DOGULO-661052 format. One record per residue: x, y, z of N, C-alpha, C in turn; residue number from 1. Coordinates in steps of 0.2 Angstrom, whole numbers, plus 5000, padded with zeros to 4 digits. Each point is the difference from the previous one (the first is absolute). Example, Ala and Ser with C-alpha at 12.3 -4.5 7.8 and 13.67 -1.06 7.14 Angstrom:
<nodes>
   nx   ny   nz  cax  cay  caz   cx   cy   cz   k
 5066 4972 5039 4996 5006 5000 5004 5006 5000   1
 4998 5005 4996 5004 5006 5001 4996 5005 5003   2
</nodes>
This chain:
<nodes>
   nx   ny   nz  cax  cay  caz   cx   cy   cz   k
 5184 4864 4849 4996 4995 5002 5003 4994 5002   1
 5005 4998 4997 5003 4993 5001 5004 5001 5007   2
 5003 5006 5001 5004 5002 5006 4995 5000 5006   3
 4994 5003 4999 4995 5000 5005 4998 4993 5002   4
 4998 4996 4995 4998 4993 5001 5005 4996 5004   5
 5007 5002 4999 5005 4997 5004 5001 5002 5007   6
 4996 5005 5002 5001 5002 5007 4997 4995 5005   7
 5002 5001 5007 4997 4996 5005 4992 5001 5000   8
 4998 5006 4998 4992 5001 5000 4997 4995 4996   9
 5003 4998 4994 4996 4995 4996 5003 4993 5000  10
 5007 5000 5002 5003 4993 5000 4997 4996 5006  11
 4997 5003 5005 4998 4996 5005 4992 4998 4999  12
 4998 5001 4994 4993 4999 4999 4999 4994 4994  13
 4994 4998 5000 4999 4995 4994 4998 5005 4994  14
 5000 4997 4994 4999 5004 4994 4993 5003 5001  15
 4995 4997 5002 4993 5003 5001 5000 5005 5005  16
 5004 5000 5006 5000 5005 5005 5004 5006 4997  17
 5005 4998 4996 5004 5006 4997 4996 5004 4995  18
 4996 4997 4996 4995 5003 4996 4995 5004 5004  19
 4998 4998 5005 4995 5003 5005 5004 5006 5003  20
 5006 5000 5001 5004 5005 5003 5001 5006 4994  21
 5002 4997 4994 5001 5005 4995 4994 5003 4998  22
 4994 4997 4999 4994 5003 4998 4994 4998 5005  23
 5000 5004 5006 4995 4998 5005 4993 5002 4998  24
 4995 4996 5003 4993 5002 4998 4999 5007 5003  25
 5003 5003 5005 4999 5006 5002 5001 5006 4995  26
 5004 4998 4995 5001 5004 4994 4996 4999 4994  27
 4995 4996 5001 4995 4998 4995 5001 4994 4996  28
 5005 4996 5002 5002 4994 4996 4997 4994 5002  29
 5000 4995 4996 4997 4993 5002 5006 4996 5001  30
 5004 5000 5005 5006 4996 5001 4999 4992 4999  31
 4994 4998 5001 4999 4992 4999 5000 4999 4992  32
 4997 5004 4996 5000 4999 4993 5006 5002 4997  33
 5003 5005 5003 5007 5002 4998 5005 4995 5001  34
 5000 4997 5006 5005 4994 5001 4999 4994 4996  35
 4993 4998 4999 4999 4995 4996 5002 5001 4993  36
 4999 5006 4997 5003 5001 4993 5007 5000 5000  37
 5004 5003 5005 5007 4999 5000 5002 4993 5000  38
 4997 4996 5005 5001 4993 5000 5000 4997 4994  39
 4994 5001 4996 4999 4997 4994 5005 5002 4995  40
 5002 5006 4999 5005 5002 4995 5007 4998 5002  41
 5002 4999 5006 5007 4998 5002 5001 4993 5001  42
 4994 4996 5001 5001 4993 5002 5001 4999 5007  43
 5000 5005 5004 5001 4999 5007 4994 5000 5004  44
 5000 4997 5006 4993 5000 5004 5001 5006 5004  45
 4994 5002 5002 4999 5006 5005 5003 4998 5007  46
 5001 4994 5001 5003 4998 5006 5008 4999 5000  47
 5003 5001 4994 5007 5000 5000 5003 5005 5004  48
 5005 4999 5004 5004 5005 5003 5004 5004 4996  49
 5000 5006 5000 5004 5005 4996 5007 4998 5001  50
 5003 4999 5006 5007 4999 5002 5002 4993 4997  51
 4996 4996 4997 5002 4994 4996 5001 5001 4993  52
 4998 5006 4997 5000 5001 4993 5007 5002 4997  53
 5002 4997 4995 5006 5002 4996 4999 5007 4997  54
 5006 5003 4998 4999 5007 4997 4996 5000 4994  55
 5000 4994 4996 4996 5000 4994 4992 5000 5002  56
 4999 4996 5006 4993 5000 5002 4998 5007 5003  57
 5004 5003 5003 4998 5007 5003 4999 5005 4994  58
 5004 4999 4995 4999 5004 4993 4993 4998 4997  59
 4999 4994 5001 4993 4998 4997 4994 5003 5004  60
 5001 5000 5006 4995 5003 5004 4999 5008 4999  61
 5006 5003 4999 5000 5007 4998 4997 5001 4994  62
 5002 4996 4995 4997 5001 4993 4992 4999 5000  63
 4998 4995 5004 4993 4999 5001 4996 5006 5003  64
 5003 5003 5005 4998 5006 5003 4999 5005 4995  65
 5005 5001 4996 5000 5006 4995 4995 4998 4995  66
 4999 4994 4998 4995 4998 4995 4993 5001 5003  67
 4999 4998 5006 4993 5001 5003 4998 5007 5001  68
 5005 5004 5001 4999 5007 5001 5000 5004 4994  69
 5001 4997 4994 5000 5003 4994 5006 5005 4998  70
 5006 4998 5003 5006 5004 4999 5002 5000 4993  71
 5002 5005 4997 5003 5001 4994 5006 5003 5000  72
 5005 4998 4996 5007 5004 5000 4999 5007 4997  73
 5003 5004 5002 5000 5007 4998 5006 5004 5001  74
 5000 5007 5000 5005 5004 5001 4999 5005 5005  75
 5004 5001 5005 4999 5005 5005 5003 5006 4998  76
 4996 5006 5000 5003 5006 4998 4999 5005 5006  77
 5006 5003 5001 5000 5005 5006 4999 5007 4997  78
 4996 5004 5004 4999 5007 4998 5002 5004 5006  79
 5003 5005 4999 5002 5004 5006 4997 5007 5000  80
</nodes>
């Protein structure tokens, strides 16, 4: 996720636009509420340019996305 957020696709956007790209309304998301929540949790405004973020701030955005989406650590098991 962090590598993805570091690509031009996201770096050329604001935090709010990046969230809208990550979780578009066309996929059943509410990007405005999502962006406001990420903003609240990270202390960044939705108008902050992604390309101005430090690596710790990008990590903070990634952590907020994981939290918003209910991510839980787990184990990946492959079966063949």
